C-alpha positions as CSV (number, residue, x, y, z in Angstrom):
1,X,9.3,64.2,269.7
2,X,8.8,64.7,265.9
3,X,5.5,63.8,264.3
4,X,5.2,64.3,260.6
5,X,1.7,63.7,259.1
6,X,0.9,63.6,255.4
7,X,3.5,66.2,254.4
8,X,3.8,67.1,250.7
9,X,6.0,69.7,249.0
10,X,6.6,70.6,245.4
11,X,9.2,72.8,243.8
12,X,8.4,74.2,240.3
13,X,6.2,71.2,239.5
14,X,8.6,68.6,240.9
15,X,7.3,66.5,243.8
16,X,10.0,66.5,246.6
17,X,7.8,65.1,249.4
18,X,4.8,62.9,248.8
19,X,2.4,62.6,251.7
20,X,5.3,61.7,254.0
21,X,4.6,60.1,257.4
22,X,7.4,59.9,259.9
23,X,7.8,59.6,263.7
24,X,11.0,60.3,265.7
25,X,10.6,59.1,269.4
26,X,11.8,61.4,272.2
27,X,15.4,60.6,273.2
28,X,16.1,58.5,270.1
29,X,19.0,58.8,267.7
30,X,17.1,58.5,264.4
31,X,19.0,57.9,261.2
32,X,17.3,59.1,258.0
33,X,18.8,57.4,254.9
34,X,17.9,57.4,251.2
35,X,19.4,57.9,247.8
36,X,20.3,61.3,246.4
37,X,17.2,63.3,245.6
38,X,15.0,61.2,247.9
39,X,14.0,64.4,249.9
40,X,16.2,64.1,253.0
41,X,17.4,67.7,253.1
42,X,13.9,68.9,252.1
43,X,12.2,67.2,255.1
44,X,14.9,68.4,257.4
45,X,14.4,72.0,256.4
46,X,10.7,71.5,257.1
47,X,11.4,70.2,260.5
48,X,13.6,73.2,261.5
49,X,11.0,75.6,260.1
50,X,12.8,76.8,257.1
51,X,10.2,75.5,254.6
52,X,6.4,75.5,254.8
53,X,4.7,72.3,253.6
54,X,2.1,72.5,250.8
55,X,0.0,70.2,252.9
56,X,0.3,68.2,256.1
57,X,1.6,69.0,259.5
58,X,4.9,68.9,261.4
59,X,4.8,68.8,265.2
60,X,7.7,69.1,267.6
61,X,6.7,68.0,271.1
62,X,3.1,68.4,270.0
63,X,3.5,71.9,268.7
64,X,3.7,73.3,265.2
65,X,7.2,74.5,264.3
66,X,6.1,77.3,262.1
67,X,6.5,80.8,263.7
68,X,7.1,79.1,267.0
69,X,10.1,80.7,268.7
70,X,9.7,78.7,272.0
71,X,10.1,75.5,270.0
72,X,12.9,76.8,267.7
73,X,15.1,77.9,270.6
74,X,15.2,74.2,271.6
75,X,16.5,73.0,268.2
76,X,20.1,73.0,267.1
77,X,20.6,72.5,263.3
78,X,23.9,71.7,261.5
79,X,23.3,71.7,257.7
80,X,25.6,70.2,255.1
81,X,26.7,73.6,254.0
82,X,27.4,75.9,257.0
83,X,27.0,79.7,256.9
84,X,28.6,82.1,259.3
85,X,29.0,85.9,259.1
86,X,31.8,86.9,256.8
87,X,34.3,88.3,259.4
88,X,33.1,86.3,262.4
89,X,35.4,84.4,264.7
90,X,34.2,81.5,266.9
91,X,34.1,83.8,269.9
92,X,31.9,86.2,267.9
93,X,29.5,83.4,267.0
94,X,29.5,82.2,270.6
95,X,28.2,85.7,271.7
96,X,25.7,85.6,268.9
97,X,24.4,82.2,269.9
98,X,24.3,83.3,273.6
99,X,22.0,86.1,272.7
100,X,19.8,83.9,270.5
101,X,19.4,80.8,272.7
102,X,18.4,81.2,276.4
103,X,19.9,77.8,277.2
104,X,23.3,78.5,275.8
105,X,25.9,77.3,278.3
106,X,29.1,79.5,278.0
107,X,31.0,77.4,280.6
108,X,30.2,74.2,278.7
109,X,31.3,76.0,275.4
110,X,34.8,76.6,276.8
111,X,34.9,73.1,278.3
112,X,34.2,71.3,275.0
113,X,36.5,73.7,273.0
114,X,39.3,71.8,274.8
115,X,38.3,68.7,272.8
116,X,39.3,70.5,269.6
117,X,42.9,71.7,270.3
118,X,43.4,73.0,266.7
119,X,40.4,75.4,267.0
120,X,41.5,79.0,267.2
121,X,38.6,80.9,268.8
122,X,39.9,84.3,267.6
123,X,40.6,83.4,264.0
124,X,37.9,84.2,261.3
125,X,35.9,81.1,260.6
126,X,36.0,81.7,256.9
127,X,39.7,80.9,256.9
128,X,39.1,77.5,258.4
129,X,39.1,74.2,256.5
130,X,35.7,72.5,255.9
131,X,36.5,70.0,258.8
132,X,37.4,72.8,261.2
133,X,34.2,74.7,260.3
134,X,32.3,71.6,261.2
135,X,34.0,71.5,264.6
136,X,32.9,75.1,265.2
137,X,29.3,74.1,264.3
138,X,29.3,71.3,266.8
139,X,30.8,73.3,269.6
140,X,28.1,76.0,269.2
141,X,25.2,73.5,268.7
142,X,26.1,71.3,271.7
143,X,26.5,74.4,273.9
144,X,22.8,75.1,273.4
145,X,22.0,71.8,275.2
146,X,19.2,71.4,272.5
147,X,16.2,69.2,273.1
148,X,16.4,68.3,269.4
149,X,19.7,68.1,267.4
150,X,19.2,68.0,263.6
151,X,22.2,67.0,261.5
152,X,22.6,66.8,257.7
153,X,25.7,64.9,256.7
154,X,27.2,66.0,260.1
155,X,30.8,64.5,260.0
156,X,31.5,64.9,256.3
157,X,35.1,66.3,256.0
158,X,36.2,65.2,259.4
159,X,39.1,62.7,260.1
160,X,38.3,59.4,261.9
161,X,39.6,60.6,265.3
162,X,37.5,63.8,265.2
163,X,34.4,61.9,264.0
164,X,34.7,59.7,267.1
165,X,35.2,62.7,269.3
166,X,32.1,64.4,268.0
167,X,29.9,61.3,268.3
168,X,31.1,60.8,271.8
169,X,30.0,64.3,272.7
170,X,26.6,63.7,271.0
171,X,26.1,60.4,272.8
172,X,26.9,62.2,276.1
173,X,24.1,64.7,275.5
174,X,21.7,61.9,274.7
175,X,22.6,60.0,277.8
176,X,22.8,63.0,280.2
177,X,20.0,65.2,278.9
178,X,17.7,62.9,276.8
179,X,18.5,64.9,273.6
180,X,16.7,63.7,270.5
181,X,19.0,63.4,267.5
182,X,17.8,63.3,263.8
183,X,20.8,62.6,261.5
184,X,20.8,62.3,257.7
185,X,23.9,60.6,256.3
186,X,25.1,58.4,253.5
187,X,27.6,56.8,255.9
188,X,25.4,53.8,256.8
189,X,28.2,52.0,258.6
190,X,28.6,54.9,261.0
191,X,24.8,55.2,261.5
192,X,24.7,51.5,262.4
193,X,27.0,52.2,265.4
194,X,25.1,55.1,266.8
195,X,21.4,55.0,265.8
196,X,18.6,53.1,267.5
197,X,15.9,54.0,264.9
198,X,16.1,54.1,261.1
199,X,13.9,55.6,258.4
200,X,14.5,54.9,254.7
201,X,13.2,57.7,252.4
202,X,12.6,57.1,248.7
203,X,10.8,59.4,246.2
204,X,9.6,61.7,248.9
205,X,8.0,59.1,251.3
206,X,9.2,56.8,254.0
207,X,9.2,53.2,252.8
208,X,10.5,51.7,256.0
209,X,10.7,53.0,259.6
210,X,11.5,51.0,262.7
211,X,14.0,50.4,265.5
212,X,17.4,49.2,264.3
213,X,17.2,46.0,266.4
214,X,13.8,45.2,265.0
215,X,15.0,45.9,261.5
216,X,18.1,43.7,261.7
217,X,16.1,40.8,263.3
218,X,13.4,40.7,260.7
219,X,15.6,40.0,257.6
220,X,18.1,37.1,257.5
221,X,21.0,36.3,255.1
222,X,21.5,32.6,254.6
223,X,24.2,30.7,252.6
224,X,23.3,27.1,251.8
225,X,24.6,24.3,249.6
226,X,22.8,21.0,248.6
227,X,23.8,17.9,246.8
228,X,21.7,18.9,243.8
229,X,19.3,21.8,243.1
230,X,18.0,24.2,245.7
231,X,14.8,22.6,247.1
232,X,11.6,24.6,247.7
233,X,12.0,27.1,250.5
234,X,10.0,26.1,253.6
235,X,6.6,27.7,254.2
236,X,6.8,30.8,256.3
237,X,10.1,32.1,254.9
238,X,9.8,34.7,252.1
239,X,12.7,34.9,249.7
240,X,13.5,38.5,249.1
241,X,16.6,37.9,247.0
242,X,18.5,34.8,245.7
243,X,21.8,34.3,244.0
244,X,23.4,30.8,243.3
245,X,27.0,30.2,242.4
246,X,27.7,26.5,241.8
247,X,26.2,24.6,244.7
248,X,26.1,27.6,247.1
249,X,23.0,29.7,247.2
250,X,22.9,33.0,249.1
251,X,19.3,33.9,250.2
252,X,17.9,37.0,251.8
253,X,14.9,35.8,253.8
254,X,12.1,37.6,255.5
255,X,12.1,36.2,259.0
256,X,14.0,36.0,262.2
257,X,17.5,34.4,262.1
258,X,16.6,31.5,264.5
259,X,13.5,30.6,262.6
260,X,15.3,30.7,259.2
261,X,18.1,28.5,260.6
262,X,15.7,25.9,262.0
263,X,13.6,25.7,258.8
264,X,16.6,25.6,256.4
265,X,18.4,23.0,258.6
266,X,15.3,20.7,258.2
267,X,16.2,20.5,254.5
268,X,19.5,18.8,255.5
269,X,21.9,21.0,253.5
270,X,25.6,20.2,253.1
271,X,26.3,23.8,254.2
272,X,24.3,26.2,256.2
273,X,25.5,29.6,257.5
274,X,23.2,32.3,258.9
275,X,24.8,35.7,258.6
276,X,23.7,39.1,260.1
277,X,22.8,41.8,257.6
278,X,24.4,45.2,258.0
279,X,22.3,48.4,257.7
280,X,24.0,49.0,254.3
281,X,22.8,45.6,253.0
282,X,19.3,46.2,254.3
283,X,19.2,49.6,252.6
284,X,20.4,48.1,249.3
285,X,17.7,45.4,249.4
286,X,14.9,47.9,250.2
287,X,16.1,50.2,247.4
288,X,16.1,47.3,244.9
289,X,12.4,47.0,245.8
290,X,12.0,50.6,244.8
291,X,13.5,49.9,241.4
292,X,16.9,51.4,242.4
293,X,19.3,49.7,240.1
294,X,21.8,47.7,242.3
295,X,23.1,44.4,241.0
296,X,24.4,41.7,243.4
297,X,26.1,44.1,245.8
298,X,24.8,42.0,248.7
299,X,27.0,39.1,247.7
């Protein structure tokens, strides 16, 4: 769905994107994560056509996004900071979107408005709280039935019940219409529940990109204890991180959980536990490799 090849972008001498390569499969929910300043919002603005790259190419469904109205009308974008016309109500914006997007579904708009009972369609949007403005943004965006939904910190400012409601609506679009979703967020726990692909962005380039299942099955967290010092780690297991407290050592190993368990069990430890890694833990490890100062958060 999205193919980004060798994209670079500088602002006033500062390199925001550095020969970035990225691929978002059609129908995927792709989580884009990275520390502040990594370039997440910058690449998102390129994807929706707001920025022009200094070099490289961005293709949506095989077509360049720049000056391409037929592709842009299939994209819904909810930025972190949302702008609407000063005096506009939700109904005003509904009519505006209806004129802008041929696929806008007015019947669906009124249907999903019922999911947001506190939303006053005739009240100026500027008088709403940040969370209610986000609700307006989702109602309008989902009513387009977009082929590509691009979200930058999408549920920031929403309460837990409303977050679940919105994700349920998004997942419905993915299941029913094959919508592709690109979401950038710092809430890694939430992304872990909804995403099937993950890309980690650092210093303007992707350092890791794969399916979430593959990502979580390729790194293993092991806690072991021996009657004495920790013996040499078996061949075939790469130690990515190690911390020892007393007899108990916590190891982050490159390898599948079953393989790690079998090889570590062959050392006859007093204690052996193989634990799954969360997306947040994987992110922290990868950023440590990028000289991002995090000390012992994994443990």
